[in-house]
C-alpha positions as CSV (number, residue, x, y, z in Angstrom):
1,M,13.7,39.6,24.6
2,L,10.5,38.1,23.1
3,P,7.3,38.4,25.1
4,L,6.3,35.0,26.6
5,R,3.2,34.6,24.5
6,L,5.1,35.3,21.2
7,F,7.8,32.9,22.3
8,N,5.2,30.2,23.0
9,R,3.6,30.7,19.6
10,C,7.0,30.4,17.9
11,V,7.8,27.1,19.7
12,A,4.3,25.7,19.0
13,L,4.7,26.6,15.3
14,S,8.2,25.1,15.1
15,L,7.0,21.9,16.8
16,G,3.9,21.7,14.5
17,L,6.1,22.1,11.4
18,A,8.6,19.5,12.6
19,C,5.7,17.1,13.4
20,A,4.2,17.6,10.0
21,V,7.4,17.1,8.1
22,L,9.0,14.3,10.1
23,A,6.2,12.3,11.8
24,G,3.5,12.5,9.2
25,C,1.0,14.5,11.2
26,N,-2.2,15.8,9.6
27,S,-2.2,14.8,5.9
28,F,1.5,15.0,5.2
29,Q,3.5,11.8,5.2
30,L,6.9,11.2,3.6
31,S,6.7,8.0,1.5
32,G,6.7,7.5,-2.2
33,V,10.3,6.5,-2.6
34,T,10.9,3.2,-4.5
35,V,14.2,1.3,-4.7
36,S,14.7,-1.0,-7.7
37,L,17.5,-3.4,-8.4
38,V,19.0,-2.6,-11.8
39,D,22.2,-4.6,-12.0
40,V,24.3,-7.2,-10.2
41,K,28.1,-7.5,-10.8
42,P,30.3,-10.0,-8.8
43,L,33.0,-8.2,-6.9
44,S,35.1,-10.8,-4.9
45,S,34.8,-14.2,-3.4
46,A,36.4,-16.1,-0.6
47,L,35.6,-19.4,1.1
48,L,33.3,-17.9,3.7
49,E,32.2,-14.7,2.1
50,S,31.6,-13.2,-1.3
51,S,30.3,-9.9,-2.5
52,A,28.8,-8.1,-5.5
53,V,28.1,-4.6,-6.5
54,L,24.4,-3.8,-6.9
55,T,23.2,-0.9,-8.9
56,L,20.0,0.5,-7.3
57,R,17.6,3.0,-8.8
58,Y,15.8,5.3,-6.3
59,T,12.6,6.9,-7.6
60,N,11.2,9.9,-5.7
61,D,7.5,10.2,-6.4
62,N,7.2,13.2,-4.0
63,V,6.8,16.8,-5.0
64,I,9.6,17.7,-2.5
65,P,13.3,16.8,-2.7
66,I,14.6,14.2,-0.2
67,G,18.1,14.0,1.1
68,L,19.2,10.5,2.2
69,A,21.9,10.2,4.8
70,G,22.3,6.5,4.1
71,S,20.4,3.2,3.5
72,S,20.1,-0.5,4.3
73,H,18.9,-3.2,1.9
74,K,18.0,-6.8,2.4
75,V,18.2,-8.6,-1.0
76,Y,16.3,-11.8,-2.0
77,L,16.9,-13.6,-5.4
78,N,14.4,-16.2,-6.6
79,G,12.7,-16.2,-3.2
80,S,16.0,-16.8,-1.2
81,Y,17.7,-14.3,1.1
82,V,21.1,-13.7,-0.3
83,G,22.6,-10.8,1.7
84,K,22.5,-7.3,3.0
85,A,23.9,-4.1,1.6
86,V,24.4,-0.8,3.5
87,S,25.5,2.6,2.4
88,K,26.5,5.7,4.4
89,T,26.9,7.7,1.2
90,P,24.5,10.7,1.1
91,L,22.2,10.8,-1.9
92,G,20.0,13.6,-3.0
93,L,16.7,12.9,-4.7
94,A,15.1,15.9,-6.4
95,A,11.4,16.0,-6.6
96,L,9.8,13.6,-9.1
97,T,13.1,12.2,-10.3
98,T,15.3,9.1,-10.2
99,A,18.9,8.5,-9.2
100,T,21.2,5.5,-9.2
101,Q,23.7,4.3,-6.6
102,D,26.1,1.4,-6.4
103,V,26.2,-0.5,-3.1
104,T,28.1,-3.6,-2.1
105,V,26.1,-6.6,-0.9
106,R,27.9,-9.2,1.3
107,F,26.8,-12.8,0.5
108,E,26.9,-15.3,3.3
109,N,29.2,-17.8,1.5
110,L,30.8,-18.7,-1.8
111,S,28.0,-21.2,-2.8
112,L,25.5,-18.3,-3.1
113,L,27.8,-16.5,-5.6
114,Q,28.3,-19.8,-7.5
115,Q,24.5,-20.2,-7.6
116,L,24.2,-16.7,-9.1
117,V,26.8,-17.4,-11.8
118,A,25.0,-20.7,-12.6
119,M,21.8,-18.7,-13.0
120,R,23.2,-16.5,-15.7
121,D,22.0,-18.9,-18.4
122,R,18.5,-18.2,-17.2
123,Q,19.0,-14.6,-18.3
124,T,16.8,-13.2,-15.5
125,A,16.0,-13.8,-11.8
126,S,13.2,-12.5,-9.7
127,Y,14.3,-10.2,-6.8
128,K,12.8,-8.6,-3.8
129,I,14.5,-5.8,-2.0
130,D,13.5,-4.5,1.5
131,S,15.1,-1.1,2.1
132,V,15.3,1.4,5.0
133,L,16.2,4.9,3.8
134,Y,17.6,7.2,6.5
135,V,16.7,10.9,6.3
136,T,18.2,13.4,8.7
137,S,17.5,17.1,9.2
138,G,19.6,18.6,11.9
139,E,18.8,16.5,15.0
140,E,15.7,15.0,13.6
141,K,15.8,11.5,12.0
142,L,13.3,9.7,9.9
143,D,13.3,6.2,8.4
144,I,11.5,5.5,5.2
145,K,10.8,1.7,4.8
146,T,10.1,0.5,1.3
147,S,9.9,-2.9,-0.4
148,N,10.0,-3.7,-4.1
149,S,10.2,-6.7,-6.4
150,G,10.9,-7.4,-10.0
151,S,13.4,-9.1,-12.2
152,V,17.1,-8.5,-12.9
153,D,19.2,-9.4,-15.9
154,L,21.9,-12.0,-14.9
155,R,23.7,-12.3,-18.2
156,T,26.5,-10.0,-17.0
157,L,27.4,-12.3,-14.1
158,G,30.7,-13.9,-14.3
159,K,31.9,-11.6,-17.1
């Protein structure tokens, strides 16, 4: 059995490390993950709902690897909210690397998908993506919130 003083030190050290890693105590804070929209491909459409597959690129600017348990993404095209995509597929991001993942976005109605197909003649559209990345480590959970914008090639829509 551990002496009480040694036990208390172990508990304090464990709590301190958990705080530093998961809550951003001291100078350590987990951020530096960027999500970019790489491609949009229509998947299906119905009268009240349509969907597309988004290819997302995750960039880990950290010097430590990050394991994502899942993610949630709100997608905007040309300034208009078009839908939300979620993923429960785990994704590992090695230190200072990128990885891609396909997720399905659910559009709110068929007219949104028709607008996207109509935009393909414009070649590109501006996008904004607000993401929440879920990191779990045992019982500890951490959300990384990130937002990014850019442009996406629409010439493959409707093909």
